[in-house]
MARNU-300337 format. One record per residue (C-alpha): x, y, z; residue in one letter. Coordinates in nm, 4 decimals. Each point is the difference from the previous one (the first is absolute). Last residue first. Example, Ala and Ser with C-alpha at 12.3 -4.5 7.8 and 13.67 -1.06 7.14 Angstrom:
BEGIN
> 1.3670, -0.1060, 0.7140, S;
> -0.1370, -0.3440, 0.0660, A;
***
This chain:
BEGIN
> -0.5615, 3.2625, 1.9094, E;
> -0.2152, 0.2932, 0.1735, D;
> 0.0393, 0.2406, -0.2516, E;
> -0.0985, -0.3057, -0.2406, D;
> -0.3474, -0.0857, 0.1998, Q;
> -0.1218, 0.3463, -0.0449, H;
> -0.2700, -0.0400, -0.2423, S;
> -0.1096, -0.3008, 0.1869, D;
> -0.3198, -0.1530, -0.1747, Y;
> -0.3261, -0.0463, 0.1072, R;
> -0.1698, -0.3436, 0.0709, I;
> -0.2535, -0.1151, -0.2334, I;
> -0.3675, 0.0307, 0.0023, G;
> -0.2929, -0.1128, 0.2254, R;
> -0.2008, -0.1928, -0.2529, K;
> 0.3027, -0.0749, -0.1685, S;
> -0.0646, -0.2183, -0.3740, A;
> 0.1039, 0.2516, -0.2504, A;
> 0.3037, -0.0023, 0.2674, I;
> 0.0246, -0.4038, -0.0251, F;
> -0.0600, -0.0184, -0.3633, D;
> 0.2445, 0.2631, -0.0828, L;
> 0.3157, -0.2024, 0.1796, I;
> -0.1258, -0.3265, -0.0926, T;
> 0.0019, 0.1585, -0.3500, K;
> 0.3133, 0.1240, -0.0117, K;
> 0.1722, -0.2389, 0.1176, E;
> -0.1492, -0.3283, -0.2244, E;
> 0.1490, 0.2981, -0.2850, S;
> -0.1384, 0.2565, -0.2542, D;
> 0.2706, 0.2333, -0.1001, P;
> -0.0600, 0.3415, 0.1660, L;
> -0.1122, 0.2949, -0.1275, E;
> -0.4665, -0.0361, -0.0455, A;
> 0.0162, -0.2221, 0.3323, Q;
> 0.2701, 0.1804, 0.1920, A;
> -0.1827, 0.3710, -0.1203, K;
> -0.3458, -0.1134, 0.1280, K;
> 0.1247, -0.1603, 0.3460, C;
> 0.2011, 0.3229, 0.0313, A;
> -0.3370, 0.1674, -0.0573, E;
> -0.1953, -0.1699, 0.2408, T;
> 0.2730, 0.0129, 0.2428, V;
> 0.0484, 0.3696, 0.0235, N;
> 0.2773, 0.1409, -0.2542, L;
> 0.3180, 0.1474, 0.1247, G;
> 0.2115, -0.2681, -0.2539, S;
> 0.1467, -0.1650, 0.3501, Q;
> -0.2533, -0.2215, 0.1846, Y;
> -0.1933, -0.1568, -0.2561, I;
> 0.2652, 0.0327, -0.2895, V;
> 0.3108, -0.1057, 0.1433, R;
> -0.2248, -0.2954, 0.1273, Y;
> -0.0268, -0.1444, -0.3580, V;
> 0.3691, 0.0701, -0.0418, D;
> 0.0605, -0.1913, 0.3233, R;
> -0.2282, -0.3126, -0.0580, I;
> 0.1893, -0.0066, -0.4097, R;
> 0.3035, 0.0128, 0.1702, D;
> -0.0101, -0.3203, 0.2340, I;
> -0.2266, -0.1784, -0.2409, Q;
> 0.3695, 0.0688, -0.2757, E;
> 0.2373, -0.0681, 0.2884, L;
> -0.1719, -0.3578, 0.0771, T;
> -0.2420, -0.1368, 0.2265, F;
> 0.0557, -0.2767, 0.2036, G;
> -0.0844, -0.0215, 0.3089, R;
> 0.2991, 0.0990, 0.2209, R;
> 0.0488, 0.3349, -0.3026, R;
> -0.3706, 0.0629, 0.0521, L;
> 0.0668, 0.0323, 0.4013, G;
> 0.3206, 0.1711, -0.0671, V;
> -0.1121, 0.3078, -0.2335, I;
> -0.3545, 0.1086, 0.2694, N;
> -0.0652, 0.2756, -0.2038, V;
> 0.0390, 0.3320, 0.1163, G;
> -0.0570, 0.1449, 0.3120, R;
> -0.4292, 0.0619, -0.0126, F;
> -0.1265, 0.1726, 0.3080, V;
> -0.0658, -0.1290, 0.4030, L;
> -0.0465, 0.2513, 0.1924, P;
> 0.2337, -0.0237, 0.1459, R;
> 0.2884, -0.1517, -0.2377, K;
> -0.0497, -0.3122, -0.2074, G;
> -0.0929, -0.1632, -0.3503, V;
> 0.1681, -0.2434, -0.2125, I;
> -0.2058, -0.0091, -0.2892, S;
> -0.0581, -0.2890, -0.2704, Y;
> -0.4199, 0.0101, -0.0135, P;
> -0.1509, 0.3183, 0.1848, P;
> -0.1055, 0.0937, 0.3216, V;
> -0.3228, 0.0712, 0.0819, D;
> -0.0609, 0.2604, 0.2264, K;
> -0.0526, -0.0138, 0.3862, S;
> 0.3173, -0.0290, 0.1596, F;
> 0.1489, -0.1031, 0.3064, A;
> 0.3527, -0.1030, 0.0157, S;
> 0.2450, -0.1208, 0.2951, A;
> 0.1844, -0.2723, -0.2344, G;
> 0.0101, 0.1391, -0.3849, S;
> -0.1548, -0.1105, -0.1997, I;
> 0.1007, -0.2334, -0.3780, M;
> -0.1970, -0.0601, -0.3248, A;
> -0.0214, -0.2858, -0.1620, H;
> -0.3197, 0.0146, -0.1031, C;
> -0.1997, 0.3062, 0.0621, G;
> -0.1584, -0.0038, 0.3602, I;
> -0.3670, 0.1870, -0.0039, H;
> -0.1828, 0.1291, 0.3304, T;
> -0.3662, -0.0526, 0.0690, F;
> 0.0844, 0.0462, 0.3886, Q;
> 0.2664, 0.1874, 0.1124, H;
> 0.3852, -0.2173, 0.0213, V;
> 0.1948, 0.0596, 0.3357, S;
> 0.3666, -0.0930, -0.0243, S;
> 0.1837, -0.1244, 0.2770, N;
> 0.2090, -0.1961, -0.2232, G;
> 0.0454, 0.0271, -0.3252, G;
> -0.2276, -0.0941, -0.2965, V;
> 0.1464, -0.1829, -0.2789, I;
> -0.1843, -0.1170, -0.3071, A;
> 0.0778, -0.2836, -0.2084, W;
> -0.3814, -0.0336, -0.1041, D;
> -0.2534, 0.2679, 0.0287, D;
> -0.1667, 0.0463, 0.3812, V;
> -0.2977, 0.1395, -0.0259, D;
> -0.1556, 0.1946, 0.3366, T;
> -0.3687, -0.1063, 0.0459, E;
> 0.0044, 0.0577, 0.3712, G;
> 0.3385, 0.1524, 0.2210, A;
> 0.2379, -0.1686, -0.0527, L;
> 0.2691, -0.0119, 0.2915, G;
> 0.3905, -0.0177, 0.0098, T;
> 0.1460, -0.1256, 0.2987, Y;
> 0.2822, -0.1922, -0.1538, S;
> 0.0387, -0.0075, -0.3851, V;
> -0.2440, -0.0407, -0.2178, L;
> 0.1518, -0.2289, -0.3357, I;
> -0.2411, -0.0609, -0.3104, V;
> 0.1446, -0.2980, -0.1891, N;
> -0.3474, -0.0545, -0.2137, H;
> -0.3319, 0.2369, 0.0834, G;
> -0.1076, 0.1216, 0.2955, L;
> -0.3339, 0.1291, 0.0454, R;
> -0.1571, 0.1348, 0.2469, C;
> -0.4220, -0.0345, 0.0527, D;
> 0.0686, 0.0446, 0.4155, H;
> 0.3137, 0.0672, 0.1795, A;
> 0.3111, -0.1826, -0.0550, V;
> 0.2118, 0.1374, 0.3193, H;
> 0.3802, -0.1022, 0.0771, V;
> 0.1173, -0.0689, 0.3370, Y;
> 0.2776, -0.1848, -0.1286, A;
> 0.1461, -0.0551, -0.3264, M;
> -0.2887, -0.0494, -0.3240, L;
> 0.1834, -0.1945, -0.2813, F;
> -0.2048, -0.0800, -0.3053, C;
> 0.1185, -0.2743, -0.2639, N;
> -0.3299, -0.0356, -0.2000, D;
> -0.2715, 0.2092, 0.1265, G;
> -0.1781, 0.1640, 0.3092, I;
> -0.4036, 0.0575, -0.0203, I;
> -0.2748, 0.1679, 0.1806, T;
> -0.3221, -0.1053, -0.0947, K;
> -0.3699, 0.1036, -0.0172, N;
> 0.0936, 0.2266, -0.2994, K;
> -0.3320, 0.2050, -0.0431, G;
> 0.1319, 0.2869, 0.2875, S;
> -0.3200, -0.0526, 0.1650, A;
> 0.0454, -0.4041, 0.0464, A;
> 0.2878, 0.0227, 0.2354, T;
> 0.3361, -0.1564, -0.0247, G;
> 0.2264, -0.2461, 0.2097, R;
> 0.2899, 0.1508, 0.2421, S;
> 0.3355, -0.0870, 0.0086, V;
> 0.1679, 0.0845, 0.3062, T;
> 0.4247, -0.1148, 0.0752, C;
> 0.0873, -0.0665, 0.3548, Y;
> 0.3407, -0.1883, -0.1340, E;
> 0.0968, -0.0506, -0.3553, R;
> -0.2817, -0.0956, -0.2915, I;
> 0.2381, -0.1875, -0.2932, M;
> -0.1857, -0.0361, -0.3459, V;
> 0.0992, -0.2908, -0.2521, N;
> -0.3084, -0.0660, -0.1186, N;
> -0.3306, 0.2439, 0.0134, G;
> -0.2247, 0.1678, 0.2974, I;
> -0.3573, 0.0596, -0.0577, E;
> -0.1686, 0.1374, 0.2914, V;
> -0.3728, 0.0330, -0.0084, Y;
> -0.3918, 0.1154, 0.0572, S;
> -0.3023, -0.1148, 0.1532, E;
> -0.1827, 0.2343, 0.1397, E;
> -0.0144, 0.1494, 0.3236, G;
> -0.0587, 0.3356, -0.0606, K;
> 0.2945, 0.1681, -0.0678, Y;
> -0.0411, 0.3932, -0.0869, K;
> 0.1423, 0.0869, 0.3408, L;
> 0.3105, -0.1447, -0.1009, D;
> 0.3041, -0.1609, 0.1685, Q;
> -0.0817, -0.3510, -0.1969, P;
> -0.0961, -0.2966, 0.1249, I;
> 0.3559, -0.2481, 0.0968, A;
> 0.1313, -0.1905, -0.2662, G;
> 0.3462, -0.0876, 0.0818, I;
> 0.1850, 0.1141, 0.3703, I;
> 0.3545, -0.0636, -0.0169, A;
> 0.1255, -0.0377, 0.3877, G;
> 0.2686, -0.2267, -0.1381, N;
> 0.1044, -0.0293, -0.3491, F;
> -0.2176, -0.1172, -0.3361, I;
> 0.1766, -0.2102, -0.2177, K;
> -0.1373, -0.0660, -0.3927, C;
> 0.1125, -0.3114, -0.1879, N;
> -0.3392, 0.0064, -0.1986, N;
> -0.3181, 0.2269, 0.0173, G;
> -0.1475, 0.1631, 0.2929, I;
> -0.4403, 0.0123, -0.0270, K;
> -0.1159, 0.1917, 0.2951, V;
> -0.3994, -0.0301, 0.0492, Y;
> 0.0158, -0.0522, 0.3761, D;
> 0.2594, 0.1316, 0.2453, N;
> 0.3755, -0.0908, -0.0597, I;
> 0.1655, 0.0542, 0.3862, T;
> 0.3766, -0.0513, 0.0446, V;
> 0.0890, -0.0832, 0.3558, N;
> 0.3355, -0.1736, -0.1349, P;
> 0.0955, -0.0428, -0.3461, G;
> -0.1928, -0.1596, -0.2531, I;
> 0.2035, -0.1497, -0.2695, W;
> -0.1031, -0.0033, -0.3646, C;
> 0.0931, -0.3172, -0.2768, N;
> -0.3409, -0.0681, -0.1212, D;
> -0.3482, 0.2493, -0.0424, G;
> -0.1172, 0.1312, 0.3490, I;
> -0.4104, 0.0515, -0.0126, E;
> -0.2054, 0.1589, 0.2531, V;
> -0.3702, -0.0164, 0.0459, H;
> 0.0165, -0.2165, 0.3456, E;
> 0.2502, 0.2720, 0.1677, A;
> 0.3229, -0.0884, 0.1163, I;
> 0.1282, 0.0882, 0.3168, C;
> 0.3580, -0.0196, 0.1103, C;
> 0.1846, -0.1019, 0.3318, F;
> 0.2676, -0.2941, -0.1493, P;
> 0.1089, 0.0455, -0.3542, S;
> -0.1592, -0.0740, -0.2824, I;
> 0.2326, -0.1837, -0.2433, V;
> -0.1680, -0.1203, -0.3718, V;
> 0.1213, -0.2741, -0.2045, N;
> -0.2816, -0.0522, -0.1695, K;
> -0.3038, 0.2426, -0.0060, G;
> -0.1899, 0.0869, 0.2416, I;
> -0.3983, 0.0919, -0.0300, K;
> -0.1952, 0.1369, 0.2988, A;
> -0.3406, -0.2540, 0.0713, K;
> 0.1959, -0.1532, 0.3417, P;
> 0.0983, 0.3810, 0.1314, H;
> 0.2583, 0.0379, 0.1156, V;
> 0.1513, 0.1002, 0.3404, I;
> 0.3756, -0.0836, 0.0723, S;
> 0.1362, -0.1654, 0.3049, N;
> 0.1224, -0.2544, -0.2060, E;
> -0.0170, 0.1080, -0.4170, M;
***
Protein backbone atom coordinates (compact mmCIF):
# COMPACT_ATOMS: atom_id res chain seq x y z
CA UNK A 1 0.00 0.00 0.00
CA UNK A 2 3.04 2.27 -0.05
CA UNK A 3 2.37 5.58 -1.83
CA UNK A 4 -1.35 4.77 -2.09
CA UNK A 5 -4.23 6.50 -0.32
CA UNK A 6 -6.49 3.93 1.33
CA UNK A 7 -9.23 5.20 3.60
CA UNK A 8 -8.87 3.65 7.06
CA UNK A 9 -12.51 2.54 7.04
CA UNK A 10 -12.25 0.71 3.72
CA UNK A 11 -12.68 -3.04 4.19
CA UNK A 12 -9.71 -4.85 2.70
CA UNK A 13 -9.66 -8.66 2.66
CA UNK A 14 -6.81 -11.07 3.28
CA UNK A 15 -3.79 -11.27 0.97
CA UNK A 16 -4.79 -8.19 -1.02
CA UNK A 17 -2.02 -6.43 -2.94
CA UNK A 18 -2.52 -2.70 -3.50
CA UNK A 19 0.11 -1.29 -5.85
CA UNK A 20 1.50 2.27 -5.62
CA UNK A 21 -0.47 5.42 -6.38
CA UNK A 22 -3.94 3.95 -5.88
CA UNK A 23 -6.84 5.79 -4.27
CA UNK A 24 -9.42 3.73 -2.39
CA UNK A 25 -12.39 5.48 -0.80
CA UNK A 26 -14.14 4.93 2.51
CA UNK A 27 -17.16 2.90 1.42
CA UNK A 28 -15.22 0.20 -0.42
CA UNK A 29 -15.07 -3.53 0.26
CA UNK A 30 -12.39 -5.66 -1.41
CA UNK A 31 -12.46 -9.45 -0.99
CA UNK A 32 -9.58 -11.82 -0.36
CA UNK A 33 -6.63 -12.47 -2.69
CA UNK A 34 -7.24 -9.48 -4.95
CA UNK A 35 -4.55 -7.58 -6.84
CA UNK A 36 -4.99 -3.87 -7.46
CA UNK A 37 -2.55 -2.46 -10.01
CA UNK A 38 -0.90 0.98 -10.00
CA UNK A 39 -2.92 4.17 -10.35
CA UNK A 40 -6.28 2.47 -9.81
CA UNK A 41 -9.11 4.55 -8.35
CA UNK A 42 -11.91 2.80 -6.46
CA UNK A 43 -14.57 5.28 -5.42
CA UNK A 44 -17.25 5.01 -2.75
CA UNK A 45 -19.94 2.33 -2.67
CA UNK A 46 -18.00 -0.37 -4.50
CA UNK A 47 -17.95 -4.01 -3.41
CA UNK A 48 -15.41 -6.34 -5.04
CA UNK A 49 -15.36 -10.13 -4.56
CA UNK A 50 -12.47 -12.51 -4.11
CA UNK A 51 -9.57 -13.25 -6.47
CA UNK A 52 -10.07 -10.20 -8.67
CA UNK A 53 -7.40 -8.34 -10.63
CA UNK A 54 -7.76 -4.69 -11.55
CA UNK A 55 -5.04 -3.29 -13.78
CA UNK A 56 -3.35 0.07 -14.18
CA UNK A 57 -5.45 3.21 -14.39
CA UNK A 58 -8.90 1.62 -14.04
CA UNK A 59 -11.59 3.76 -12.40
CA UNK A 60 -14.30 1.86 -10.54
CA UNK A 61 -17.39 3.44 -9.04
CA UNK A 62 -17.27 6.93 -10.51
CA UNK A 63 -20.61 8.75 -10.41
CA UNK A 64 -22.80 8.04 -13.45
CA UNK A 65 -22.43 9.97 -16.67
CA UNK A 66 -26.16 10.56 -16.61
CA UNK A 67 -28.05 13.83 -16.17
CA UNK A 68 -30.71 12.00 -14.14
CA UNK A 69 -28.20 11.33 -11.38
CA UNK A 70 -28.87 13.65 -8.43
CA UNK A 71 -26.08 12.71 -6.04
CA UNK A 72 -27.81 9.75 -4.44
CA UNK A 73 -25.98 6.83 -2.85
CA UNK A 74 -25.65 4.14 -5.50
CA UNK A 75 -23.45 1.11 -6.03
CA UNK A 76 -21.11 -1.08 -8.03
CA UNK A 77 -20.99 -4.77 -7.22
CA UNK A 78 -18.26 -6.96 -8.74
CA UNK A 79 -18.21 -10.75 -8.31
CA UNK A 80 -15.38 -13.23 -7.84
CA UNK A 81 -12.49 -13.98 -10.21
CA UNK A 82 -13.09 -10.86 -12.30
CA UNK A 83 -10.28 -9.38 -14.41
CA UNK A 84 -10.48 -5.70 -15.29
CA UNK A 85 -7.68 -4.56 -17.56
CA UNK A 86 -6.01 -1.20 -18.11
CA UNK A 87 -8.04 2.03 -18.05
CA UNK A 88 -11.48 0.46 -17.82
CA UNK A 89 -14.26 2.55 -16.30
CA UNK A 90 -17.24 1.20 -14.37
CA UNK A 91 -19.90 3.69 -13.24
CA UNK A 92 -22.25 3.48 -10.29
CA UNK A 93 -26.00 3.05 -10.67
CA UNK A 94 -28.79 5.63 -10.55
CA UNK A 95 -31.98 5.81 -8.51
CA UNK A 96 -33.90 6.93 -11.61
CA UNK A 97 -33.36 3.53 -13.20
CA UNK A 98 -34.98 1.73 -10.29
CA UNK A 99 -31.88 -0.46 -10.08
CA UNK A 100 -29.37 1.82 -8.34
CA UNK A 101 -26.57 -0.67 -8.96
CA UNK A 102 -24.12 -1.68 -11.66
CA UNK A 103 -23.37 -5.41 -11.47
CA UNK A 104 -20.49 -7.45 -12.88
CA UNK A 105 -20.84 -11.19 -12.29
CA UNK A 106 -18.26 -13.85 -11.52
CA UNK A 107 -15.42 -14.71 -13.94
CA UNK A 108 -15.95 -11.72 -16.21
CA UNK A 109 -13.09 -10.34 -18.31
CA UNK A 110 -13.09 -6.66 -19.24
CA UNK A 111 -10.21 -5.91 -21.60
CA UNK A 112 -8.45 -2.54 -21.85
CA UNK A 113 -10.47 0.68 -22.19
CA UNK A 114 -13.88 -0.96 -21.75
CA UNK A 115 -16.64 1.29 -20.37
CA UNK A 116 -19.53 -0.13 -18.35
CA UNK A 117 -22.11 2.60 -17.76
CA UNK A 118 -24.62 3.08 -14.96
CA UNK A 119 -26.98 0.29 -14.02
CA UNK A 120 -25.53 -2.22 -16.47
CA UNK A 121 -25.75 -5.87 -15.50
CA UNK A 122 -23.17 -8.42 -16.64
CA UNK A 123 -23.85 -12.07 -15.91
CA UNK A 124 -21.14 -14.63 -15.27
CA UNK A 125 -18.25 -15.41 -17.66
CA UNK A 126 -18.89 -12.38 -19.88
CA UNK A 127 -16.03 -11.08 -22.07
CA UNK A 128 -15.95 -7.48 -23.27
CA UNK A 129 -13.10 -6.95 -25.71
CA UNK A 130 -11.03 -3.74 -25.73
CA UNK A 131 -12.71 -0.38 -26.40
CA UNK A 132 -16.23 -1.76 -26.05
CA UNK A 133 -18.71 0.70 -24.56
CA UNK A 134 -21.94 -0.34 -22.86
CA UNK A 135 -24.46 2.47 -22.48
CA UNK A 136 -26.67 2.69 -19.41
CA UNK A 137 -28.90 -0.18 -18.31
CA UNK A 138 -27.48 -2.68 -20.77
CA UNK A 139 -27.97 -6.33 -19.77
CA UNK A 140 -25.44 -8.96 -20.86
CA UNK A 141 -26.25 -12.57 -20.01
CA UNK A 142 -23.86 -15.39 -19.06
CA UNK A 143 -21.05 -16.37 -21.43
CA UNK A 144 -21.72 -13.61 -23.97
CA UNK A 145 -18.74 -12.13 -25.84
CA UNK A 146 -18.76 -8.62 -27.32
CA UNK A 147 -16.04 -7.90 -29.89
CA UNK A 148 -13.70 -4.93 -29.59
CA UNK A 149 -14.62 -1.36 -30.52
CA UNK A 150 -18.33 -2.15 -30.20
CA UNK A 151 -20.95 0.39 -29.12
CA UNK A 152 -24.05 -0.89 -27.36
CA UNK A 153 -27.17 1.30 -27.11
CA UNK A 154 -28.78 1.88 -23.73
CA UNK A 155 -31.38 -0.64 -22.54
CA UNK A 156 -30.08 -3.28 -24.96
CA UNK A 157 -30.16 -6.95 -23.91
CA UNK A 158 -27.52 -9.45 -25.08
CA UNK A 159 -28.49 -13.09 -24.62
CA UNK A 160 -26.46 -15.91 -23.12
CA UNK A 161 -23.70 -17.49 -25.21
CA UNK A 162 -24.06 -14.82 -27.91
CA UNK A 163 -20.98 -13.84 -29.92
CA UNK A 164 -20.86 -10.32 -31.40
CA UNK A 165 -18.29 -9.31 -34.00
CA UNK A 166 -15.86 -6.46 -33.41
CA UNK A 167 -16.63 -2.85 -34.34
CA UNK A 168 -20.38 -3.47 -34.05
CA UNK A 169 -22.92 -0.79 -33.25
CA UNK A 170 -26.45 -1.83 -32.45
CA UNK A 171 -29.61 -0.89 -30.62
CA UNK A 172 -31.64 -4.10 -30.95
CA UNK A 173 -31.47 -7.09 -28.62
CA UNK A 174 -29.14 -9.97 -29.51
CA UNK A 175 -30.86 -13.33 -28.87
CA UNK A 176 -29.24 -16.22 -26.97
CA UNK A 177 -26.79 -18.67 -28.58
CA UNK A 178 -26.42 -16.51 -31.68
CA UNK A 179 -23.45 -15.27 -33.66
CA UNK A 180 -23.99 -11.83 -35.15
CA UNK A 181 -21.99 -9.65 -37.51
CA UNK A 182 -21.90 -7.48 -40.66
CA UNK A 183 -22.84 -3.80 -40.93
CA UNK A 184 -25.57 -3.19 -39.93
CA UNK A 185 -25.52 -6.01 -37.39
CA UNK A 186 -27.55 -9.08 -38.37
CA UNK A 187 -28.13 -12.64 -37.19
CA UNK A 188 -25.56 -14.92 -38.85
CA UNK A 189 -26.39 -18.24 -37.24
CA UNK A 190 -25.84 -20.24 -34.07
CA UNK A 191 -22.61 -19.82 -32.08
CA UNK A 192 -21.64 -23.43 -32.67
CA UNK A 193 -17.95 -23.18 -31.75
CA UNK A 194 -18.68 -21.38 -28.49
CA UNK A 195 -21.43 -23.83 -27.54
CA UNK A 196 -19.22 -26.85 -28.23
CA UNK A 197 -16.47 -25.39 -26.07
CA UNK A 198 -18.95 -25.05 -23.22
CA UNK A 199 -20.14 -28.64 -23.46
CA UNK A 200 -23.35 -28.34 -25.45
CA UNK A 201 -24.26 -31.58 -27.21
CA UNK A 202 -25.07 -31.87 -30.91
CA UNK A 203 -28.68 -32.53 -29.94
CA UNK A 204 -28.85 -29.27 -27.99
CA UNK A 205 -27.28 -27.33 -30.85
CA UNK A 206 -29.73 -28.87 -33.32
CA UNK A 207 -32.65 -27.82 -31.09
CA UNK A 208 -31.33 -24.25 -31.07
CA UNK A 209 -30.98 -24.30 -34.87
CA UNK A 210 -34.54 -25.56 -35.26
CA UNK A 211 -35.93 -22.68 -33.20
CA UNK A 212 -34.03 -20.07 -35.19
CA UNK A 213 -35.05 -21.59 -38.52
CA UNK A 214 -38.66 -20.99 -37.54
CA UNK A 215 -38.04 -17.50 -36.15
CA UNK A 216 -35.87 -16.19 -38.97
CA UNK A 217 -36.64 -18.31 -42.03
CA UNK A 218 -40.33 -19.22 -41.87
CA UNK A 219 -41.47 -16.01 -43.57
CA UNK A 220 -43.52 -15.05 -40.52
CA UNK A 221 -43.12 -11.98 -38.37
CA UNK A 222 -41.35 -12.57 -35.06
CA UNK A 223 -44.51 -12.80 -32.98
CA UNK A 224 -46.14 -15.37 -35.26
CA UNK A 225 -42.88 -17.29 -35.67
CA UNK A 226 -42.54 -17.60 -31.90
CA UNK A 227 -46.08 -18.94 -31.68
CA UNK A 228 -45.27 -21.48 -34.38
CA UNK A 229 -42.05 -22.56 -32.61
CA UNK A 230 -43.90 -22.88 -29.32
CA UNK A 231 -46.65 -25.01 -30.85
CA UNK A 232 -44.67 -27.22 -33.22
CA UNK A 233 -41.20 -27.77 -31.72
CA UNK A 234 -40.54 -30.15 -28.81
CA UNK A 235 -40.15 -28.54 -25.42
CA UNK A 236 -36.55 -28.01 -24.33
CA UNK A 237 -34.54 -25.70 -22.11
CA UNK A 238 -32.99 -24.13 -25.22
CA UNK A 239 -36.37 -23.36 -26.79
CA UNK A 240 -37.63 -21.87 -23.54
CA UNK A 241 -34.54 -19.68 -23.17
CA UNK A 242 -34.90 -18.26 -26.69
CA UNK A 243 -38.66 -17.72 -26.61
CA UNK A 244 -38.61 -16.20 -23.12
CA UNK A 245 -35.85 -13.82 -24.21
CA UNK A 246 -37.82 -12.65 -27.24
CA UNK A 247 -41.03 -12.31 -25.24
CA UNK A 248 -39.25 -10.06 -22.74
CA UNK A 249 -37.51 -7.93 -25.38
CA UNK A 250 -38.44 -4.26 -25.29
CA UNK A 251 -36.29 -3.13 -28.22
CA UNK A 252 -36.96 -6.05 -30.56
CA UNK A 253 -34.33 -8.51 -31.77
CA UNK A 254 -31.80 -7.97 -34.53
CA UNK A 255 -32.92 -8.91 -38.02
CA UNK A 256 -31.91 -11.84 -40.20
CA UNK A 257 -29.67 -11.35 -43.23
CA UNK A 258 -31.65 -12.99 -46.00
CA UNK A 259 -28.72 -12.61 -48.41
CA UNK A 260 -26.07 -14.21 -46.24
CA UNK A 261 -26.02 -17.49 -48.14
CA UNK A 262 -25.22 -15.58 -51.33
CA UNK A 263 -22.33 -13.79 -49.61
CA UNK A 264 -20.62 -16.90 -48.25
